[in-house]
Backbone as CSV, one residue per row, in Angstrom:
resi,resn,N_x,N_y,N_z,CA_x,CA_y,CA_z,C_x,C_y,C_z
1,MET,0.839,-1.178,0.000,0.000,0.000,0.000,0.880,1.236,0.000
2,ALA,0.583,2.173,-0.857,1.375,3.390,-0.992,1.167,4.292,0.217
3,LYS,2.215,4.970,0.611,2.136,5.904,1.734,1.336,7.124,1.333
4,ILE,0.499,7.578,2.236,-0.312,8.763,1.968,0.435,10.033,2.358
5,ILE,1.195,9.954,3.450,1.900,11.155,3.907,3.346,11.135,3.425
6,GLU,3.878,12.320,3.249,5.265,12.460,2.793,6.227,12.222,3.950
7,GLN,7.460,11.947,3.613,8.486,11.624,4.602,8.686,12.771,5.599
8,ASP,8.744,14.043,5.103,8.986,15.159,6.027,7.815,15.364,6.984
9,LEU,6.573,15.125,6.500,5.416,15.250,7.378,5.444,14.145,8.428
10,GLU,5.824,12.952,8.022,5.927,11.847,8.968,6.937,12.166,10.068
11,GLU,8.077,12.700,9.687,9.104,13.061,10.672,8.618,14.167,11.589
12,ALA,7.896,15.142,11.033,7.367,16.233,11.850,6.355,15.712,12.877
13,ILE,5.538,14.753,12.462,4.568,14.167,13.390,5.280,13.409,14.496
14,ILE,6.305,12.673,14.141,7.074,11.905,15.130,7.733,12.848,16.144
15,ASN,8.149,14.016,15.686,8.822,14.971,16.563,7.860,15.826,17.390
16,LEU,6.564,15.668,17.221,5.590,16.412,18.026,5.718,16.017,19.493
17,PRO,5.364,16.927,20.389,5.344,16.558,21.811,4.325,15.436,22.053
18,ALA,4.579,14.599,23.035,3.748,13.417,23.300,2.286,13.786,23.536
19,LYS,2.035,14.860,24.255,0.657,15.259,24.559,-0.111,15.595,23.279
20,GLU,0.532,16.314,22.379,-0.091,16.681,21.107,-0.317,15.457,20.217
21,LYS,0.682,14.569,20.200,0.554,13.318,19.430,-0.616,12.489,19.928
22,ASN,-0.756,12.415,21.246,-1.852,11.634,21.827,-3.206,12.197,21.442
23,LYS,-3.343,13.511,21.456,-4.607,14.141,21.057,-4.946,13.800,19.607
24,LEU,-3.959,13.927,18.740,-4.178,13.607,17.323,-4.524,12.132,17.130
25,LEU,-3.818,11.287,17.844,-4.056,9.855,17.733,-5.489,9.499,18.157
26,ILE,-5.932,10.050,19.274,-7.292,9.785,19.752,-8.320,10.304,18.749
27,ARG,-8.099,11.478,18.188,-9.025,12.024,17.180,-9.111,11.111,15.961
28,LEU,-7.971,10.600,15.514,-7.956,9.709,14.354,-8.632,8.372,14.661
29,ILE,-8.347,7.816,15.809,-8.930,6.527,16.182,-10.446,6.633,16.284
30,ASN,-10.938,7.746,16.814,-12.384,7.940,16.970,-13.131,7.954,15.645
31,LYS,-12.445,8.167,14.559,-13.092,8.204,13.243,-13.311,6.801,12.660
32,ASP,-12.705,5.793,13.266,-12.796,4.429,12.743,-13.382,3.505,13.810
33,LYS,-14.666,3.172,13.660,-15.375,2.350,14.645,-14.729,0.977,14.817
34,VAL,-14.303,0.376,13.717,-13.687,-0.952,13.779,-12.367,-0.889,14.547
35,LEU,-11.578,0.128,14.273,-10.304,0.276,14.976,-10.522,0.471,16.475
36,VAL,-11.536,1.247,16.841,-11.853,1.444,18.260,-12.189,0.104,18.909
37,GLU,-13.018,-0.685,18.230,-13.409,-1.976,18.802,-12.226,-2.953,18.841
38,GLN,-11.377,-2.929,17.816,-10.183,-3.777,17.824,-9.266,-3.413,18.999
39,LEU,-9.058,-2.125,19.199,-8.210,-1.689,20.307,-8.834,-2.029,21.659
40,HIS,-10.137,-1.862,21.757,-10.825,-2.219,22.996,-10.615,-3.699,23.302
41,PHE,-10.803,-4.544,22.289,-10.609,-5.984,22.485,-9.171,-6.293,22.863
42,LYS,-8.245,-5.695,22.151,-6.819,-6.008,22.351,-6.285,-5.482,23.685
43,LEU,-6.736,-4.288,24.080,-6.142,-3.638,25.245,-6.925,-3.833,26.547
44,LEU,-8.235,-4.000,26.450,-9.037,-4.003,27.673,-9.714,-5.333,27.993
45,GLU,-9.860,-6.196,27.016,-10.583,-7.438,27.262,-9.613,-8.586,27.509
46,HIS,-10.113,-9.578,28.217,-9.313,-10.771,28.490,-9.212,-11.582,27.199
47,PRO,-8.006,-11.982,26.802,-7.828,-12.621,25.492,-8.575,-13.945,25.307
48,GLU,-8.806,-14.701,26.363,-9.495,-15.980,26.204,-10.970,-15.890,26.592
49,ILE,-11.245,-15.279,27.730,-12.627,-15.225,28.229,-13.508,-14.385,27.314
50,ASP,-13.063,-13.183,27.008,-13.882,-12.297,26.177,-13.960,-12.772,24.729
51,LEU,-12.911,-13.421,24.261,-12.962,-14.005,22.919,-14.058,-15.060,22.870
52,LYS,-14.106,-15.903,23.887,-15.144,-16.932,23.966,-16.533,-16.297,24.065
53,LEU,-16.664,-15.246,24.834,-17.955,-14.563,24.961,-18.407,-13.969,23.626
54,ARG,-17.477,-13.359,22.906,-17.812,-12.782,21.598,-18.202,-13.882,20.609
55,GLN,-17.447,-14.971,20.626,-17.745,-16.094,19.735,-19.100,-16.704,20.086
56,ASP,-19.376,-16.834,21.383,-20.660,-17.389,21.822,-21.829,-16.495,21.427
57,ALA,-21.626,-15.191,21.413,-22.703,-14.272,21.026,-23.104,-14.503,19.572
58,VAL,-22.122,-14.653,18.694,-22.424,-14.924,17.280,-23.027,-16.320,17.140
59,SER,-22.479,-17.280,17.872,-22.991,-18.646,17.830,-24.444,-18.702,18.302
60,ASP,-24.775,-17.951,19.344,-26.156,-17.906,19.838,-27.091,-17.289,18.805
61,ASP,-26.618,-16.266,18.099,-27.428,-15.675,17.023,-27.765,-16.724,15.965
62,ILE,-26.778,-17.540,15.631,-26.988,-18.597,14.630,-27.947,-19.645,15.175
63,LYS,-27.718,-20.077,16.419,-28.539,-21.120,17.027,-29.989,-20.662,17.206
64,ASN,-30.176,-19.407,17.558,-31.518,-18.888,17.834,-32.279,-18.454,16.585
65,LEU,-31.653,-18.594,15.447,-32.333,-18.246,14.202,-33.485,-19.221,13.995
66,LYS,-34.679,-18.683,13.960,-35.860,-19.538,13.808,-35.983,-19.999,12.372
67,LYS,-36.409,-21.233,12.225,-36.624,-21.785,10.888,-37.867,-21.141,10.278
68,LEU,-37.694,-20.590,9.099,-38.798,-19.942,8.400,-39.372,-20.927,7.390
69,ASN,-40.677,-21.129,7.435,-41.300,-22.135,6.576,-41.434,-21.699,5.125
70,ALA,-41.808,-20.464,4.901,-42.064,-20.013,3.530,-40.984,-19.046,3.078
71,ILE,-39.772,-19.527,2.974,-38.666,-18.663,2.556,-38.227,-19.059,1.155
72,LYS,-37.873,-18.055,0.378,-37.419,-18.294,-0.987,-35.896,-18.204,-1.036
73,SER,-35.340,-18.647,-2.145,-33.882,-18.686,-2.301,-33.247,-17.316,-2.115
74,ARG,-33.851,-16.292,-2.671,-33.284,-14.945,-2.581,-33.242,-14.472,-1.133
75,GLU,-34.331,-14.685,-0.387,-34.380,-14.275,1.015,-33.373,-15.057,1.847
76,LEU,-33.231,-16.327,1.544,-32.275,-17.168,2.255,-30.839,-16.712,1.976
77,LEU,-30.571,-16.340,0.750,-29.250,-15.835,0.377,-28.934,-14.547,1.143
78,ILE,-29.896,-13.653,1.216,-29.713,-12.393,1.949,-29.461,-12.682,3.427
79,LEU,-30.232,-13.592,4.000,-30.078,-13.954,5.403,-28.694,-14.549,5.672
80,GLN,-28.243,-15.403,4.782,-26.908,-15.993,4.950,-25.819,-14.935,4.857
81,ARG,-25.959,-14.016,3.940,-24.953,-12.950,3.811,-24.880,-12.111,5.082
82,ILE,-26.022,-11.858,5.697,-26.044,-11.102,6.955,-25.262,-11.848,8.029
83,PHE,-25.498,-13.147,8.138,-24.818,-13.921,9.177,-23.331,-14.104,8.875
84,PHE,-22.966,-14.253,7.620,-21.536,-14.338,7.301,-20.843,-13.008,7.566
85,ALA,-21.557,-11.910,7.395,-20.992,-10.599,7.730,-20.699,-10.508,9.227
86,LYS,-21.566,-11.080,10.058,-21.324,-11.102,11.507,-20.065,-11.906,11.828
87,ILE,-19.905,-13.031,11.150,-18.722,-13.872,11.382,-17.455,-13.132,10.963
88,LEU,-17.489,-12.497,9.809,-16.312,-11.754,9.338,-15.994,-10.574,10.238
89,TYR,-17.016,-9.921,10.758,-16.799,-8.809,11.684,-16.135,-9.319,12.966
90,HIS,-16.617,-10.457,13.459,-16.002,-11.069,14.639,-14.515,-11.339,14.397
91,LYS,-14.198,-11.896,13.241,-12.795,-12.196,12.932,-11.972,-10.917,12.777
92,ARG,-12.581,-9.912,12.172,-11.861,-8.655,11.958,-11.509,-7.989,13.290
93,ILE,-12.401,-8.079,14.259,-12.156,-7.469,15.558,-11.179,-8.295,16.380
94,THR,-11.353,-9.606,16.390,-10.599,-10.468,17.308,-9.439,-11.212,16.676
95,ALA,-9.381,-11.279,15.340,-8.379,-12.074,14.620,-8.487,-13.550,15.001
96,ASP,-9.698,-14.007,15.293,-9.976,-15.368,15.751,-10.218,-16.280,14.551
97,LYS,-9.161,-16.940,14.072,-9.270,-17.808,12.901,-10.029,-19.099,13.218
98,VAL,-9.804,-19.638,14.394,-10.508,-20.861,14.786,-12.002,-20.570,14.924
99,GLY,-12.328,-19.460,15.541,-13.721,-19.072,15.707,-14.408,-18.848,14.374
100,GLU,-13.683,-18.289,13.423,-14.256,-18.073,12.095,-14.650,-19.407,11.462
101,VAL,-13.770,-20.388,11.545,-14.072,-21.704,10.984,-15.223,-22.353,11.753
102,ARG,-15.158,-22.303,13.076,-16.195,-22.918,13.910,-17.576,-22.326,13.591
103,LEU,-17.644,-21.006,13.513,-18.917,-20.334,13.248,-19.395,-20.587,11.815
104,SER,-18.468,-20.627,10.872,-18.839,-20.901,9.480,-19.405,-22.305,9.328
105,VAL,-18.767,-23.268,9.975,-19.264,-24.650,9.926,-20.669,-24.702,10.512
106,LYS,-20.850,-24.070,11.650,-22.152,-24.086,12.315,-23.225,-23.435,11.436
107,LEU,-22.891,-22.315,10.826,-23.858,-21.585,10.004,-24.228,-22.364,8.745
108,ILE,-23.239,-22.844,8.030,-23.510,-23.583,6.789,-24.316,-24.843,7.095
109,LEU,-23.930,-25.552,8.130,-24.629,-26.780,8.497,-26.084,-26.497,8.880
110,LYS,-26.294,-25.454,9.651,-27.667,-25.103,10.054,-28.528,-24.785,8.834
111,PHE,-28.012,-23.975,7.933,-28.800,-23.590,6.762,-29.054,-24.780,5.839
112,LEU,-28.034,-25.603,5.611,-28.230,-26.757,4.729,-29.213,-27.765,5.310
113,LYS,-29.204,-27.942,6.624,-30.138,-28.878,7.253,-31.555,-28.291,7.306
114,ASP,-31.664,-27.047,7.780,-32.989,-26.441,7.970,-33.697,-26.126,6.655
115,TYR,-32.926,-25.816,5.630,-33.532,-25.372,4.371,-33.122,-26.249,3.197
116,ASN,-32.951,-27.530,3.453,-32.532,-28.456,2.415,-33.485,-28.432,1.220
117,SER,-34.767,-28.300,1.484,-35.743,-28.275,0.385,-35.582,-27.032,-0.477
118,VAL,-35.202,-25.905,0.134,-34.997,-24.667,-0.641,-33.763,-24.811,-1.526
119,PHE,-32.708,-25.401,-0.982,-31.476,-25.576,-1.751,-31.674,-26.507,-2.943
120,ASN,-32.652,-27.384,-2.859,-32.823,-28.398,-3.893,-34.049,-28.208,-4.779
121,LYS,-34.576,-27.014,-4.829,-35.702,-26.712,-5.734,-35.139,-26.068,-6.998
122,PRO,-35.270,-26.735,-8.122,-34.695,-26.198,-9.363,-35.467,-25.014,-9.944
123,ASP,-36.676,-24.766,-9.448,-37.484,-23.729,-10.065,-37.281,-22.339,-9.460
124,TYR,-36.541,-22.240,-8.376,-36.306,-20.927,-7.790,-35.315,-20.135,-8.630
125,LYS,-35.628,-18.857,-8.820,-34.797,-17.995,-9.647,-33.377,-17.840,-9.078
126,TYR,-33.277,-17.691,-7.778,-31.980,-17.433,-7.152,-31.327,-18.709,-6.614
127,ASN,-31.876,-19.854,-6.922,-31.366,-21.100,-6.367,-29.918,-21.358,-6.752
128,PHE,-29.567,-21.107,-8.005,-28.188,-21.332,-8.444,-27.237,-20.422,-7.670
129,LYS,-27.603,-19.133,-7.526,-26.757,-18.191,-6.783,-26.608,-18.614,-5.328
130,LEU,-27.704,-19.083,-4.743,-27.688,-19.528,-3.356,-26.727,-20.703,-3.178
131,ASN,-26.830,-21.681,-4.033,-25.956,-22.849,-3.938,-24.506,-22.492,-4.242
132,GLU,-24.292,-21.646,-5.224,-22.935,-21.212,-5.548,-22.314,-20.477,-4.358
133,PHE,-23.088,-19.615,-3.713,-22.619,-18.883,-2.534,-22.188,-19.858,-1.442
134,ASN,-23.027,-20.870,-1.176,-22.707,-21.841,-0.129,-21.498,-22.687,-0.467
135,ILE,-21.370,-23.065,-1.709,-20.214,-23.869,-2.120,-18.936,-23.046,-1.980
136,LYS,-18.988,-21.785,-2.396,-17.802,-20.927,-2.274,-17.459,-20.659,-0.810
137,LYS,-18.466,-20.477,0.034,-18.208,-20.286,1.466,-17.627,-21.567,2.083
138,THR,-18.090,-22.709,1.618,-17.546,-23.977,2.107,-16.089,-24.129,1.675
139,LEU,-15.790,-23.764,0.440,-14.402,-23.809,-0.034,-13.511,-22.873,0.789
140,MET,-14.009,-21.681,1.087,-13.244,-20.719,1.885,-13.038,-21.256,3.307
141,MET,-14.060,-21.880,3.860,-13.959,-22.446,5.188,-12.916,-23.571,5.210
142,LEU,-12.900,-24.402,4.172,-11.903,-25.476,4.093,-10.489,-24.907,3.955
143,LYS,-10.359,-23.837,3.196,-9.056,-23.176,3.047,-8.591,-22.621,4.397
144,ASN,-9.513,-22.000,5.132,-9.171,-21.460,6.450,-8.837,-22.581,7.432
145,LEU,-9.516,-23.709,7.298,-9.241,-24.851,8.159,-7.830,-25.389,7.925
146,LYS,-7.408,-25.421,6.666,-6.056,-25.906,6.352,-4.983,-25.031,6.980
147,ALA,-5.285,-23.751,7.183,-4.317,-22.837,7.776,-4.178,-23.034,9.286
148,LEU,-5.117,-23.752,9.887,-5.081,-24.001,11.326,-4.260,-25.249,11.636
149,HIS,-3.979,-25.434,12.899,-3.264,-26.632,13.346,-4.102,-27.865,13.022
150,GLU,-3.445,-28.966,12.711,-4.146,-30.170,12.249,-5.095,-30.761,13.285
151,ASP,-4.929,-30.440,14.557,-5.844,-30.948,15.584,-7.268,-30.424,15.392
152,TYR,-7.398,-29.257,14.794,-8.728,-28.700,14.568,-9.498,-29.472,13.493
153,ARG,-8.772,-30.109,12.602,-9.440,-30.927,11.573,-10.322,-31.983,12.220
154,ILE,-9.820,-32.583,13.283,-10.568,-33.630,13.982,-11.849,-33.058,14.575
155,GLU,-11.751,-31.870,15.162,-12.919,-31.239,15.774,-14.031,-30.978,14.755
156,PHE,-13.660,-30.585,13.557,-14.640,-30.178,12.558,-14.957,-31.251,11.517
157,GLU,-14.207,-32.345,11.506,-14.294,-33.335,10.438,-15.714,-33.874,10.227
158,GLU,-16.371,-34.267,11.292,-17.707,-34.864,11.155,-18.709,-33.870,10.554
159,ASP,-18.749,-32.662,11.096,-19.692,-31.652,10.594,-19.389,-31.256,9.152
160,ILE,-18.118,-31.135,8.818,-17.759,-30.758,7.448,-18.142,-31.867,6.476
161,ASN,-17.939,-33.109,6.862,-18.343,-34.212,5.984,-19.860,-34.256,5.792
162,ILE,-20.617,-33.881,6.816,-22.073,-33.780,6.672,-22.418,-32.673,5.672
163,ILE,-21.744,-31.535,5.789,-21.967,-30.418,4.856,-21.675,-30.865,3.424
164,LEU,-20.534,-31.503,3.233,-20.146,-31.945,1.893,-21.135,-32.967,1.345
165,SER,-21.612,-33.848,2.208,-22.599,-34.842,1.797,-23.908,-34.168,1.373
166,LEU,-24.359,-33.191,2.150,-25.593,-32.477,1.805,-25.454,-31.740,0.469
167,ILE,-24.302,-31.164,0.239,-24.081,-30.446,-1.025,-24.059,-31.425,-2.194
168,TYR,-23.314,-32.515,-2.046,-23.191,-33.469,-3.144,-24.453,-34.307,-3.366
169,ASN,-25.342,-34.349,-2.388,-26.621,-35.041,-2.576,-27.701,-34.095,-3.095
170,GLY,-27.346,-32.843,-3.315,-28.293,-31.863,-3.817,-28.249,-31.761,-5.332
171,ILE,-29.053,-30.854,-5.851,-29.172,-30.723,-7.306,-27.978,-30.010,-7.946
172,HIS,-27.146,-29.390,-7.132,-26.006,-28.660,-7.689,-24.675,-29.355,-7.405
173,ALA,-24.687,-30.682,-7.383,-23.466,-31.457,-7.158,-22.456,-31.207,-8.270
174,ASP,-22.952,-31.024,-9.503,-22.042,-30.760,-10.618,-21.339,-29.413,-10.455
175,LEU,-22.031,-28.438,-9.894,-21.413,-27.142,-9.619,-20.325,-27.295,-8.557
176,ALA,-20.616,-28.060,-7.518,-19.625,-28.304,-6.465,-18.380,-28.970,-7.039
177,MET,-18.594,-29.935,-7.908,-17.479,-30.646,-8.522,-16.662,-29.701,-9.404
178,SER,-17.357,-28.864,-10.185,-16.649,-27.955,-11.091,-15.863,-26.874,-10.332
179,LEU,-16.321,-26.526,-9.134,-15.608,-25.529,-8.314,-14.499,-26.157,-7.479
180,GLY,-14.376,-27.493,-7.558,-13.275,-28.170,-6.861,-13.566,-28.494,-5.400
181,LEU,-14.820,-28.587,-5.019,-15.169,-28.942,-3.649,-14.944,-30.432,-3.450
182,PRO,-14.183,-30.826,-2.439,-13.959,-32.262,-2.224,-15.235,-32.950,-1.735
183,ARG,-15.318,-34.252,-1.940,-16.492,-35.004,-1.489,-16.476,-35.255,0.004
184,ASN,-15.274,-35.309,0.591,-15.140,-35.445,2.051,-13.722,-35.060,2.446
185,ILE,-13.541,-34.871,3.754,-12.196,-34.632,4.249,-11.820,-35.803,5.145
186,ASP,-10.585,-36.164,5.117,-10.119,-37.318,5.908,-9.370,-36.839,7.127
């Protein structure tokens, strides 16, 4: 990323008195909500306890999502995007890679189980987009899983194999195959 400020301005800022630098720093930080929350998490919260609490809050949102009987592919796609945005926000604030995988597995599995009939209706206009979105999210989740320690594979293996089975038993198995989604993980 290219530098926005020039070298002489950078040096002048570094040479400012500490009190003045602190005022400027606080003003700049206040303009970025995500940065404020990242700093709050990093500096004021307990690294394990509060991380678990934040992860549990997103997990509870997923668990408490009521099954909707008359939902269409487009609405389901929008709902999934909202929940994946929550997961990404959690990761952006906490840098929790394990939590991202855990929450993604839980979310994909819940949607595929609860709305299996929606995923497998060929007449829905947005059905292809919905399935493509889920397959790509599953691929991303598998990529993120590979970046973790191998012990986590064991924790997620059963649920991921269920996800892969549900996808490959659906009407868009050929799409999954063409995108390179494996049939199972060992």
